[in-house]
C-alpha positions in Angstrom: -2.7 9.3 13.2 -1.9 6.2 11.1 -4.9 6.7 8.9 -4.1 10.4 8.3 -0.5 9.5 7.4 -1.7 6.8 5.0 -4.1 9.3 3.3 -1.3 11.8 2.9 1.0 9.1 1.5 -1.7 7.9 -0.9 -2.3 11.5 -2.2 1.5 12.0 -2.7 1.8 8.6 -4.4 -1.2 9.2 -6.6 0.0 12.7 -7.7 3.6 11.5 -8.4 2.6 8.3 -10.1 0.0 9.9 -12.2 2.4 12.5 -13.5 4.9 9.9 -14.4 2.6 7.2 -15.7 3.6 4.7 -12.9 1.2 1.9 -12.3 3.1 -0.3 -9.8 4.5 0.5 -6.3 6.8 -1.7 -4.2 6.9 -1.4 -0.4 10.2 -2.9 0.8 12.9 -2.6 3.5 16.1 -4.3 4.5 14.9 -5.6 7.9 12.0 -7.6 9.4 9.5 -5.7 11.6 9.9 -2.3 10.0 6.2 -2.1 9.0 6.1 -3.1 5.4 2.9 -5.1 5.7 1.1 -2.3 7.7 2.3 0.3 5.3 1.3 -1.7 2.2 -2.2 -2.5 3.6 -2.8 1.1 4.8 -1.6 2.5 1.5 -3.8 0.1 -0.5 -6.8 1.0 1.5 -6.1 4.7 1.3 -5.6 4.5 -2.5 -8.8 2.6 -3.0 -10.7 5.2 -1.0 -9.0 8.1 -2.8 -10.4 7.3 -6.2 -13.2 4.7 -6.2 -13.3 4.6 -10.0 -9.8 2.9 -10.1 -8.9 -0.6 -8.9 -6.2 -1.3 -6.4 -4.5 -4.7 -6.3 -2.4 -5.6 -3.2 -0.2 -8.6 -3.8 1.8 -10.4 -1.1 5.0 -11.7 -2.7 6.6 -12.9 0.5 6.2 -16.6 -0.3 8.0 -17.7 2.9 6.0 -15.7 5.4 2.9 -14.2 3.7 1.1 -11.9 6.0 -1.2 -9.6 4.0 -4.2 -11.9 4.2 -3.8 -12.3 7.9 -3.4 -8.6 8.4 -6.6 -7.9 6.5 -8.5 -10.7 8.1 -9.0 -12.6 4.9 
């Protein structure tokens, strides 16, 4: 179910961003543990699979508790 939701979100983001010329997306929330890392990782993966001719860059800007690399096993 998570993969399908990420694909739907990626399609909506791609359609909306493309129409407006948006090139950056921020995933944020007000509280810890709300799934920002999971959402950002799944969205980046889904966007990269959606159009393989375009590059996707995922940047972890939480300098106190970075978690993207750990989540992706890097």
